[in-house]
C-alpha positions in Angstrom: 87.8 98.4 83.5 89.5 95.9 85.9 86.5 96.2 88.2 86.3 92.5 89.3 88.9 90.7 91.2 88.9 88.1 88.3 90.0 90.7 85.9 92.6 91.9 88.3 93.9 88.5 89.0 94.3 88.0 85.2 96.2 90.8 84.6 98.5 90.3 87.6 99.2 86.9 86.2 100.0 88.6 82.8 102.4 91.0 84.8 104.3 87.9 86.2 104.8 86.8 82.5 105.9 90.5 81.5 108.7 90.7 84.1 109.8 87.1 83.3 110.2 87.9 79.5 111.6 91.5 79.7 113.7 91.1 82.7 115.7 94.3 83.4 113.7 96.0 80.6 110.4 96.4 82.0 109.3 100.0 81.6 106.5 101.7 83.4 103.2 100.7 81.5 99.7 101.9 81.7 96.7 100.1 80.3 93.6 102.0 79.9 90.5 102.7 77.8 91.7 105.8 76.2 88.7 107.5 74.3 86.7 104.0 74.5 89.5 101.9 72.9 92.0 99.6 75.1 95.3 101.5 75.0 98.7 100.8 76.2 101.0 103.5 76.9 104.6 103.0 78.0 105.9 105.8 80.1 109.8 105.8 80.8 110.7 107.7 84.0 114.4 108.9 83.6 113.9 111.6 86.2 111.2 113.2 88.5 110.2 115.7 85.8 109.3 113.1 83.6 107.1 111.2 86.5 105.5 114.6 87.3 104.6 115.1 83.5 103.1 111.5 83.1 101.0 112.4 86.4 99.8 115.6 84.9 99.0 113.9 81.7 97.1 111.0 83.3 95.2 113.6 85.5 94.1 115.6 82.3 92.7 112.5 80.8 90.7 111.7 83.9 89.4 115.3 84.3 88.5 115.3 80.6 86.5 111.8 81.1 88.7 110.3 78.3 89.3 107.3 80.6 87.4 105.5 82.8 90.0 103.3 84.6 93.3 102.3 84.4 96.1 99.9 85.3 99.5 101.2 86.2 102.6 98.9 86.5 106.0 99.9 87.6 109.1 98.8 89.5 109.8 100.5 92.8 111.6 100.0 96.1 109.8 99.5 99.3 111.3 100.2 102.6 109.7 98.8 105.7 110.8 100.7 109.0 111.0 98.4 111.9 109.4 99.9 115.0 112.7 99.9 116.9 114.6 101.8 114.2 116.3 105.2 115.3 115.9 106.4 111.6 112.8 108.4 110.5 111.0 108.1 107.2 112.8 111.5 106.4 116.0 110.2 107.0 115.3 107.0 105.0 114.0 109.0 101.9 117.2 110.8 101.7 119.3 107.6 101.1 119.6 106.0 97.7 117.3 103.3 97.6 119.8 100.4 97.5 121.4 102.0 100.7 118.2 101.9 102.7 117.8 99.1 105.3 115.0 96.7 105.0 114.3 97.5 101.2 113.1 95.4 98.5 112.9 95.9 94.8 109.0 95.3 93.9 106.5 95.5 91.1 103.8 97.6 92.1 100.4 97.4 90.2 97.6 100.0 90.6 94.1 99.4 89.3 92.0 102.7 89.6 88.7 104.0 88.5 86.3 106.6 89.9 85.2 104.6 92.5 88.2 102.5 94.0 91.7 102.0 93.8 93.6 98.7 94.5 97.3 98.4 95.1 99.3 95.1 94.7 102.8 94.4 95.1 105.2 91.6 94.6 108.9 91.1 95.4 111.2 90.8 92.7 113.2 87.7 93.4 116.3 86.2 91.5 116.6 82.5 90.5 120.1 80.5 90.8 120.4 81.4 87.0 119.9 85.2 87.9 116.6 85.5 86.2 114.1 87.8 87.6 110.7 86.4 88.9 108.0 87.7 91.2 107.1 86.5 94.6 103.5 86.1 95.6 101.1 89.2 95.1 100.1 90.9 98.2 96.9 93.3 98.0 97.9 96.3 100.1 94.8 97.5 101.9 96.4 100.8 102.8 96.6 102.8 99.5 98.5 105.8 101.2 101.9 104.0 100.4 101.4 104.6 96.3 103.5 107.6 96.3 103.1 110.3 93.5 100.2 108.1 91.8 98.7 106.9 94.8 95.4 108.9 95.0 95.4 110.3 91.5 91.9 109.9 90.7 90.7 111.8 93.6 93.6 114.2 93.0 92.4 114.8 89.6 88.8 115.4 90.4 89.3 117.5 93.3 91.1 120.1 91.0 88.0 120.2 89.0 85.8 121.1 92.0 
């Protein structure tokens, strides 16, 4: 599932259309092959407990081999800390995202299977009319930026062993 660059690019293009269509109503979405059937799960995240529950559920599906891969789409904030900054990552994480310096609202797309994980991000931009669109997709070579869901496949498998 999503093992070729062509498949991933096609899905990124679909994500652009989803953002334009749903504007401020895009909910975290998981595309997978649950029990061998293409499936879409909408997973709203009103709080950290819900995010942790979604992660536990996804890890359970991985451990039980009920899925072979997934694509996870969500909105997030990304903060870049300039090397000249006197703030530490710990200082910044305590601030609400909208108050952090050098912070952009992004769409993050994670493609993941047992062999590999790919992260892509695109800045959310506003047109003159106030409509949300996406900037260019950037393939993030460093997957450590993925937060709670970043290493989910290896985390789920390591629990089994």
